[in-house]
C-alpha positions as CSV (number, residue, x, y, z in Angstrom):
1,M,-25.3,-44.2,46.9
2,K,-23.5,-43.2,50.1
3,K,-23.8,-39.6,50.9
4,S,-20.2,-38.8,51.7
5,T,-17.7,-36.6,50.0
6,A,-15.4,-39.6,49.4
7,A,-18.1,-41.6,47.7
8,L,-19.2,-38.6,45.7
9,L,-15.7,-38.0,44.4
10,L,-15.3,-41.7,43.7
11,L,-18.5,-41.9,41.6
12,A,-17.5,-38.8,39.6
13,G,-14.2,-40.5,39.0
14,I,-15.8,-43.7,37.8
15,I,-18.2,-42.0,35.4
16,L,-16.1,-39.2,34.0
17,G,-12.6,-40.5,34.2
18,A,-10.1,-40.9,37.0
19,A,-8.8,-37.7,38.6
20,I,-5.1,-38.3,38.4
21,A,-2.7,-36.3,40.5
22,I,0.2,-34.9,38.4
23,P,3.5,-35.3,40.2
24,A,5.7,-32.3,40.5
25,M,8.4,-33.3,38.2
26,R,9.9,-32.6,34.8
27,V,7.5,-33.9,32.1
28,T,7.7,-34.5,28.5
29,E,5.5,-32.8,26.0
30,K,3.2,-35.9,25.9
31,N,2.9,-35.8,29.7
32,R,2.1,-32.1,29.6
33,L,-0.8,-32.8,27.3
34,L,-2.0,-35.6,29.6
35,A,-1.7,-33.3,32.6
36,S,-3.8,-30.7,30.9
37,K,-6.5,-33.3,30.0
38,Y,-6.8,-34.8,33.5
39,E,-6.7,-31.3,35.1
40,D,-9.9,-30.6,33.1
41,W,-11.5,-33.8,34.5
42,L,-10.3,-32.9,38.0
43,K,-12.2,-29.6,37.9
44,L,-15.5,-31.5,38.2
45,S,-14.4,-33.3,41.3
46,V,-13.1,-30.1,42.8
47,I,-16.4,-28.3,42.1
48,M,-18.4,-31.1,43.7
49,Q,-16.1,-31.1,46.7
50,K,-16.4,-27.4,47.2
51,I,-20.2,-27.6,47.0
52,D,-20.1,-30.2,49.8
53,E,-17.7,-28.1,51.9
54,M,-19.1,-24.6,51.3
55,Y,-22.7,-24.6,50.1
56,V,-25.1,-22.7,52.4
57,D,-27.7,-25.5,52.7
58,S,-27.5,-29.3,53.0
59,V,-26.6,-31.0,49.8
60,D,-28.6,-33.8,48.1
61,H,-25.6,-35.7,46.8
62,A,-27.6,-38.0,44.5
63,K,-29.5,-35.1,42.9
64,V,-26.3,-33.1,42.3
65,T,-24.5,-36.2,40.9
66,D,-27.4,-37.0,38.6
67,A,-27.4,-33.4,37.3
68,A,-23.6,-33.4,36.7
69,V,-23.7,-36.7,34.8
70,D,-26.6,-35.6,32.7
71,A,-25.0,-32.3,31.8
72,A,-21.6,-34.0,31.0
73,L,-23.2,-36.5,28.6
74,G,-25.4,-33.7,27.2
75,A,-22.2,-32.1,25.9
76,L,-21.5,-35.1,23.7
77,D,-24.0,-36.4,21.2
78,P,-27.8,-36.9,21.4
79,H,-27.5,-40.6,22.0
80,S,-25.0,-40.6,24.9
81,V,-27.5,-40.3,27.8
82,Y,-27.9,-40.9,31.5
83,M,-31.0,-42.7,32.6
84,L,-32.4,-42.7,36.1
85,P,-33.4,-46.1,37.5
86,Q,-37.1,-45.8,36.5
87,T,-36.2,-44.8,32.9
88,L,-33.7,-47.5,32.5
89,E,-36.1,-50.1,33.9
90,A,-38.8,-49.0,31.5
91,T,-36.5,-49.0,28.5
92,T,-35.2,-52.5,29.4
93,E,-38.8,-53.8,30.0
94,E,-39.9,-52.6,26.6
95,L,-37.1,-54.3,24.7
96,A,-36.9,-57.4,26.8
97,G,-40.5,-58.5,27.5
98,N,-43.9,-57.6,28.7
99,F,-45.0,-55.3,31.6
100,S,-48.4,-54.4,33.1
101,G,-49.8,-50.9,32.7
102,I,-51.7,-48.8,30.2
103,G,-49.2,-48.9,27.3
104,I,-47.9,-45.4,26.5
105,Q,-44.6,-43.8,26.1
106,F,-44.2,-40.1,27.0
107,N,-41.8,-37.4,27.8
108,V,-42.0,-34.2,29.9
109,P,-40.3,-31.3,27.9
110,N,-41.6,-28.7,30.3
111,D,-44.2,-29.2,33.1
112,T,-46.7,-31.3,31.2
113,A,-46.2,-34.9,29.9
114,I,-46.8,-35.5,26.2
115,V,-47.6,-38.9,24.8
116,I,-45.0,-40.0,22.3
117,E,-46.7,-43.2,21.4
118,A,-49.7,-45.3,22.4
119,I,-48.2,-48.7,22.1
120,P,-50.1,-50.6,19.3
121,G,-52.5,-53.1,20.7
122,G,-52.1,-51.8,24.3
123,P,-54.9,-50.7,26.6
124,A,-54.4,-46.9,26.0
125,E,-54.3,-47.3,22.2
126,R,-57.4,-49.4,22.2
127,V,-59.5,-46.7,23.8
128,G,-58.2,-43.9,21.6
129,M,-55.2,-42.3,23.3
130,Q,-52.9,-40.8,20.7
131,A,-49.4,-39.3,20.2
132,G,-49.5,-35.6,21.1
133,D,-52.0,-36.0,23.9
134,R,-51.1,-33.9,27.0
135,L,-51.6,-35.8,30.3
136,L,-53.7,-33.8,32.7
137,K,-54.8,-36.2,35.5
138,V,-54.5,-39.8,36.5
139,D,-57.7,-40.6,38.3
140,D,-58.3,-37.5,40.5
141,K,-54.5,-36.6,40.8
142,P,-53.5,-33.6,38.7
143,I,-50.1,-34.1,37.0
144,A,-49.9,-31.2,34.6
145,G,-48.5,-27.7,35.1
146,I,-46.9,-28.6,38.5
147,S,-43.6,-30.2,37.6
148,F,-45.0,-33.6,38.7
149,P,-42.1,-36.1,38.8
150,Q,-42.0,-38.4,35.8
151,D,-41.3,-41.5,37.8
152,S,-44.4,-40.7,40.0
153,M,-46.5,-40.5,36.8
154,V,-45.3,-43.9,35.8
155,R,-46.2,-45.3,39.2
156,L,-49.7,-43.8,39.0
157,M,-50.4,-45.4,35.6
158,K,-48.8,-48.8,36.3
159,G,-50.7,-51.3,38.2
160,P,-52.0,-54.9,38.3
161,T,-53.6,-56.4,35.2
162,G,-57.4,-55.9,35.2
163,T,-57.5,-52.8,37.4
164,K,-58.9,-49.6,36.1
165,V,-57.5,-46.1,35.9
166,T,-58.9,-42.9,34.4
167,V,-56.4,-40.8,32.4
168,T,-57.6,-37.4,31.4
169,V,-55.8,-35.7,28.5
170,S,-55.9,-32.5,26.6
171,R,-56.1,-32.7,22.8
172,S,-56.1,-29.6,20.6
173,G,-57.8,-27.7,23.5
174,E,-60.4,-30.4,24.3
175,V,-60.4,-32.3,27.6
176,I,-60.9,-36.0,27.1
177,P,-61.1,-38.6,29.9
178,F,-60.1,-42.2,29.1
179,Q,-61.1,-45.1,31.4
180,I,-58.4,-47.7,30.8
181,V,-58.3,-51.3,32.0
182,R,-54.6,-52.0,32.8
183,G,-53.1,-55.1,31.1
184,R,-50.0,-56.8,29.9
185,I,-48.5,-54.5,27.4
186,P,-47.6,-56.3,24.1
187,T,-43.9,-55.7,23.2
188,H,-43.7,-58.0,20.3
189,S,-41.4,-57.0,17.5
190,V,-43.5,-58.6,14.8
191,D,-46.9,-56.8,14.9
192,A,-48.4,-58.6,12.0
193,S,-47.5,-61.3,9.4
194,F,-49.8,-62.5,6.6
195,M,-50.0,-63.4,2.9
196,V,-51.1,-60.6,0.6
197,S,-51.1,-62.8,-2.5
198,D,-50.4,-66.4,-3.5
199,T,-46.6,-65.7,-3.5
200,V,-46.0,-62.5,-1.4
201,G,-46.0,-62.3,2.4
202,F,-46.1,-59.1,4.5
203,I,-44.3,-58.6,7.9
204,R,-44.7,-55.6,10.1
205,L,-41.6,-55.1,12.3
206,S,-41.9,-52.4,14.9
207,K,-38.7,-52.7,16.9
208,F,-35.5,-54.7,17.4
209,S,-36.0,-56.3,20.8
210,R,-34.4,-59.3,22.4
211,T,-36.9,-61.6,20.7
212,T,-36.9,-59.9,17.2
213,A,-34.9,-62.6,15.4
214,Q,-36.8,-65.4,16.9
215,E,-40.2,-63.8,16.1
216,F,-39.1,-62.8,12.6
217,I,-37.7,-66.3,11.6
218,K,-40.9,-67.9,12.9
219,A,-43.1,-65.5,10.9
220,A,-41.1,-65.7,7.7
221,L,-40.9,-69.5,7.7
222,E,-44.7,-69.8,8.3
223,L,-45.3,-67.5,5.3
224,K,-42.8,-69.5,3.3
225,E,-44.8,-72.7,4.1
226,L,-47.9,-70.9,2.8
227,G,-46.2,-70.3,-0.5
228,A,-44.4,-66.9,-0.1
229,R,-41.5,-66.4,-2.4
230,H,-41.1,-62.7,-1.7
231,L,-41.4,-60.8,1.6
232,V,-42.5,-57.2,2.0
233,V,-41.1,-56.1,5.4
234,D,-42.4,-52.9,6.9
235,L,-39.7,-51.0,8.8
236,R,-41.5,-47.6,8.9
237,D,-41.2,-45.8,12.2
238,N,-39.1,-48.7,13.6
239,G,-36.7,-46.8,15.8
240,G,-34.3,-49.7,16.3
241,G,-33.1,-51.4,19.4
242,Y,-30.6,-54.2,19.9
243,M,-27.9,-54.2,17.1
244,D,-27.2,-57.9,17.3
245,Q,-30.8,-58.6,16.2
246,A,-30.2,-56.5,13.0
247,L,-27.1,-58.6,12.3
248,I,-29.1,-61.9,12.7
249,L,-31.8,-60.7,10.4
250,S,-29.3,-59.5,7.8
251,N,-27.6,-62.9,8.0
252,L,-30.8,-64.7,7.1
253,F,-30.8,-63.1,3.6
254,L,-27.1,-62.9,2.6
255,R,-24.5,-65.3,1.1
256,R,-21.4,-66.4,3.0
257,G,-18.8,-63.7,3.2
258,Q,-21.0,-60.7,2.3
259,L,-20.4,-57.7,4.6
260,I,-23.3,-56.7,6.8
261,V,-21.9,-53.7,8.6
262,Y,-18.6,-52.5,10.1
263,M,-18.1,-50.3,13.2
264,E,-15.2,-48.0,14.1
265,G,-14.5,-45.4,16.8
266,R,-11.6,-43.5,18.4
267,K,-11.1,-46.2,21.0
268,Y,-13.0,-48.9,19.1
269,P,-10.9,-50.7,16.4
270,R,-12.7,-51.5,13.2
271,Q,-14.9,-54.5,13.5
272,D,-16.5,-56.2,10.5
273,S,-19.6,-58.4,10.6
274,Y,-20.0,-60.9,7.7
275,A,-22.8,-63.3,6.8
276,D,-21.9,-66.9,7.6
277,G,-23.9,-68.5,4.7
278,N,-26.3,-70.3,7.0
279,G,-29.3,-68.0,6.5
280,V,-32.5,-69.8,5.7
281,L,-34.0,-67.0,3.5
282,Q,-31.2,-66.5,1.0
283,D,-33.5,-67.4,-1.9
284,M,-36.4,-65.3,-0.6
285,G,-37.2,-62.1,-2.5
286,L,-37.2,-59.0,-0.3
287,T,-38.7,-55.4,-0.3
288,L,-38.3,-53.1,2.7
289,L,-40.7,-50.2,3.4
290,V,-38.8,-47.3,5.1
291,S,-39.6,-43.8,6.4
292,E,-38.2,-40.9,8.3
293,G,-38.9,-42.8,11.5
294,S,-36.8,-45.8,10.5
295,A,-33.6,-45.6,12.6
296,S,-30.6,-47.3,14.1
297,S,-30.9,-51.1,13.8
298,S,-33.5,-50.6,11.0
299,E,-30.9,-48.7,9.1
300,I,-28.2,-51.4,9.6
301,F,-30.6,-54.0,8.2
302,A,-31.8,-51.7,5.4
303,G,-28.2,-50.6,4.5
304,A,-26.9,-54.2,4.4
305,M,-29.7,-55.3,2.1
306,Q,-29.4,-52.3,-0.2
307,D,-25.6,-52.3,-0.5
308,N,-25.6,-56.0,-1.2
309,G,-28.3,-55.7,-3.9
310,R,-30.5,-57.9,-1.8
311,A,-33.6,-55.8,-1.4
312,T,-35.5,-52.9,-2.9
313,L,-36.1,-50.0,-0.4
314,V,-39.4,-48.1,-0.9
315,G,-40.6,-45.0,1.0
316,R,-38.7,-42.0,2.2
317,R,-35.2,-41.2,3.5
318,T,-34.6,-42.8,6.9
319,F,-33.8,-41.1,10.2
320,G,-30.0,-41.0,10.1
321,K,-28.7,-42.6,13.3
322,G,-25.3,-44.2,12.6
323,L,-23.9,-44.4,16.1
324,V,-23.4,-47.4,18.4
325,Q,-23.9,-47.1,22.2
326,E,-22.3,-49.2,25.0
327,P,-24.3,-49.6,28.2
328,V,-22.8,-49.0,31.7
329,D,-25.1,-49.8,34.5
330,F,-24.8,-48.8,38.2
331,K,-25.8,-50.6,41.4
332,D,-28.5,-48.0,42.2
333,G,-30.4,-49.0,39.0
334,S,-29.3,-46.0,36.9
335,G,-27.1,-46.3,33.8
336,I,-25.4,-44.5,31.0
337,R,-25.3,-45.2,27.3
338,I,-22.1,-43.9,25.7
339,T,-21.6,-43.7,22.0
340,V,-18.4,-45.7,21.3
341,A,-18.4,-46.0,17.5
342,R,-20.0,-45.2,14.2
343,F,-21.4,-47.9,12.0
344,Y,-20.9,-48.0,8.3
345,T,-22.9,-49.8,5.6
346,P,-21.0,-52.3,3.4
347,S,-20.3,-49.6,0.8
348,G,-18.7,-47.4,3.5
349,R,-21.6,-45.0,4.1
350,C,-22.0,-43.5,7.6
351,I,-25.6,-42.3,7.6
352,Q,-25.4,-40.3,10.8
353,K,-27.0,-36.9,10.5
354,A,-25.6,-33.7,12.1
355,Y,-26.3,-33.5,15.8
356,D,-27.5,-29.9,15.6
357,S,-30.3,-30.9,13.2
358,Y,-32.1,-33.3,15.5
359,D,-34.7,-30.9,17.0
360,E,-35.7,-29.4,13.6
361,D,-35.0,-32.3,11.2
362,F,-38.6,-33.3,10.5
363,Y,-39.6,-29.7,10.1
364,N,-36.7,-29.1,7.7
365,R,-37.8,-32.1,5.6
366,Y,-41.2,-30.5,5.2
367,E,-39.8,-27.1,4.7
368,H,-37.4,-28.2,1.9
369,G,-40.2,-30.2,0.2
370,E,-38.5,-33.6,0.8
371,M,-41.7,-35.2,2.0
372,L,-43.4,-34.5,-1.3
373,A,-40.7,-34.7,-4.0
374,A,-37.8,-37.1,-4.6
375,D,-35.5,-34.4,-6.1
376,S,-35.8,-32.4,-2.8
377,M,-34.1,-35.1,-0.8
378,R,-30.9,-33.9,0.9
379,V,-28.6,-36.9,0.8
380,E,-25.9,-35.1,2.7
381,S,-28.2,-34.8,5.7
382,G,-27.9,-38.4,6.6
383,G,-30.1,-41.4,6.5
384,I,-30.6,-44.0,3.8
385,V,-32.2,-42.9,0.5
386,P,-34.7,-45.5,-0.8
387,D,-34.6,-46.9,-4.2
388,I,-38.2,-45.9,-4.9
389,F,-39.4,-42.7,-3.3
390,V,-43.0,-42.3,-2.3
391,P,-44.2,-38.9,-1.0
392,I,-46.3,-38.5,2.0
393,D,-50.0,-38.8,1.2
394,T,-51.8,-35.5,2.0
395,T,-55.0,-36.1,0.0
396,K,-56.8,-37.6,3.0
397,V,-56.4,-34.6,5.2
398,G,-59.7,-32.7,5.4
399,Q,-61.5,-30.9,8.2
400,F,-63.9,-33.8,9.0
401,Y,-61.0,-36.2,9.0
402,I,-58.9,-34.0,11.3
403,A,-61.9,-33.4,13.6
404,C,-62.6,-37.1,13.9
405,N,-58.9,-37.9,14.7
406,R,-58.8,-35.2,17.3
407,K,-61.8,-36.7,19.1
408,A,-60.7,-40.3,18.4
409,T,-64.2,-40.7,16.9
410,A,-63.2,-43.7,14.8
411,V,-61.5,-45.5,17.7
412,R,-64.4,-44.9,20.0
413,F,-66.9,-46.1,17.3
414,S,-65.0,-49.3,16.9
415,S,-65.0,-49.9,20.6
416,D,-68.7,-49.2,20.8
417,W,-69.3,-51.6,17.9
418,F,-67.3,-54.3,19.6
419,D,-69.4,-53.9,22.8
420,K,-72.5,-54.5,20.8
421,H,-71.2,-57.2,18.4
422,K,-68.6,-59.0,20.5
423,A,-69.9,-62.5,19.9
424,E,-70.0,-62.0,16.1
425,L,-66.5,-60.5,15.9
426,Q,-64.9,-63.0,18.2
427,A,-66.2,-65.9,16.1
428,I,-64.3,-64.7,13.0
429,T,-61.0,-66.5,12.4
430,E,-60.4,-66.1,8.6
431,F,-59.6,-62.9,6.7
432,D,-62.1,-63.6,3.9
433,E,-64.8,-64.2,6.5
434,L,-63.9,-60.8,8.1
435,L,-64.2,-59.1,4.7
436,R,-67.7,-60.5,4.2
437,Y,-68.7,-59.4,7.7
438,L,-67.4,-55.9,7.2
439,D,-69.0,-55.5,3.8
440,G,-72.4,-56.4,5.2
441,A,-72.1,-54.3,8.4
442,D,-73.2,-50.9,7.0
443,L,-70.3,-49.3,8.8
444,E,-70.4,-46.1,6.8
445,K,-73.9,-45.1,7.7
446,R,-73.5,-46.1,11.3
447,F,-70.2,-44.3,11.7
448,L,-71.6,-41.0,10.3
449,A,-74.6,-41.3,12.7
450,F,-72.2,-42.0,15.6
451,A,-70.0,-39.0,14.7
452,S,-73.0,-36.7,14.5
453,S,-74.8,-37.8,17.7
454,R,-71.7,-38.3,19.9
455,D,-69.3,-35.6,18.7
456,G,-71.5,-33.2,16.7
457,L,-69.4,-33.9,13.6
458,A,-70.5,-34.1,10.0
459,P,-68.7,-33.8,6.7
460,K,-69.4,-30.7,4.6
461,G,-69.7,-30.3,0.9
462,D,-67.6,-33.0,-0.9
463,E,-65.4,-33.8,2.1
464,W,-66.8,-37.3,2.5
465,E,-66.2,-38.2,-1.1
466,V,-62.6,-37.2,-0.7
467,E,-62.0,-38.7,2.7
468,R,-64.3,-41.7,2.5
469,P,-61.6,-44.2,1.2
470,Y,-59.3,-43.4,4.1
471,M,-61.9,-43.1,6.8
472,M,-63.5,-46.4,5.8
473,A,-60.2,-48.2,5.6
474,Q,-59.4,-46.9,9.1
475,L,-62.9,-47.9,10.4
476,R,-62.7,-51.4,8.9
477,A,-59.2,-51.9,10.3
478,L,-60.2,-50.8,13.8
479,V,-63.3,-53.0,13.9
480,G,-61.4,-55.9,12.3
481,R,-58.8,-55.8,15.0
482,Y,-61.4,-56.9,17.5
483,S,-61.8,-60.2,15.6
484,K,-59.6,-63.2,16.4
485,L,-57.2,-62.0,13.7
486,G,-56.1,-59.0,15.8
487,D,-53.4,-56.9,14.4
488,N,-53.1,-59.1,11.3
489,A,-56.5,-57.8,10.3
490,F,-55.7,-54.3,11.3
491,Y,-52.6,-54.0,9.1
492,H,-54.0,-56.0,6.3
493,L,-57.1,-53.8,6.0
494,Y,-55.0,-50.6,6.2
495,L,-53.0,-51.7,3.2
496,D,-56.0,-50.8,1.0
497,T,-55.0,-47.1,1.2
498,D,-51.2,-47.4,1.9
499,T,-49.4,-45.7,-1.0
500,V,-46.0,-46.9,0.0
501,Y,-47.1,-50.5,0.1
502,K,-48.9,-50.0,-3.3
503,A,-45.7,-48.7,-4.8
504,A,-43.8,-51.7,-3.5
505,V,-46.3,-54.1,-5.0
506,E,-46.1,-52.3,-8.4
507,A,-42.3,-52.6,-8.3
508,L,-42.7,-56.4,-8.0
């Protein structure tokens, strides 16, 4: 980006609209309106020019331009955003393929980075890092409380596969160091696919990346070969991604001429997307599991299936993102995503929730009782309402359970178990074989001893009787993941205590 006034003004014009000089002549009423509009846009260019001409110190043109663009898009909707080169690169990498690092997503709301997600199956997640962890240090480099640049944090944690890095976090007041071996971060869309009965297959779909349709078709056809006549597809906490992948998935299940979705915006004429009748799963039964974290492309897919009577939706009201973004990328590696249209489900529903509710939406859902009772759901607040509502399960939450999760006791126990029983676990290739191994491993006794000796934790009163089913399902899933079955074992074992899944199976 050239640091000159001319280039600065040119960039502002490209991003925010051309600054058009209004000729001094008699204008019509329409021209007066145009003049007023472009004079508003011109103000930004004038301000930036005056900063360059008059400001007391030297001006960092790139920094000022970035701030101006960010602020301008911030006045629109929550999904029209400006991304710096590093952010754009990371976003593209996650949706397009693999990258090498520790496998976390984080943001920096103030001066300390907070983990949004430890990517399932990634190095950080395997050692116990969790959403909500505050990043304190990377090796010996403090990164908290000092406004440490986000891109510098990323560079510290990224590195060649096989190298080690120690990331120290704060969790509920406790300081926990994690030694992590960097690796290729799995960015697959299909986290797991397996048969749950002779005729029912399960697919866990975590995102809509460039490879989603390819992965999904492969998984679905393999399950069909194994005898599946009905699929349970888990879209919970799937935040979306590429829209075209949702269209391809919808097309798999719909008859020729059935409407999938339509889009329309102020400068974006209505565009309808229909099924072409070539889908290979038109006769496959379908149930979708959804939650408050199912958004964007997940909602396009879910809305198309629900409105066409093609699937039963089970769970809780979805996120409520009904907007379509168009990418505009710049030569310096940065880019903007501008909302150009709203999408509508086949019945004409726009499920976009109010912009001002974003920050408090999940809190409001709890406050209004929506997470616990179907009749408390606020349909007018956006999102897709499931056909079968399942409340959030709070019965597993006790003091011992909470304390173990804070210290990642179960995760560290499973890692310790793997270190001691690697050969046995790695020899397991069949799910029934894994079940026999876990049943004979005496995990319960060994875990309670581990929690007591390593973390000073022990259940009190009847806590263990209440929490035991959930803790043991978690332990078995974490240990089972270290077998050759990987995430298939993890998700399969977790279904034992999954109330949403159980409701879906009962509906069958």
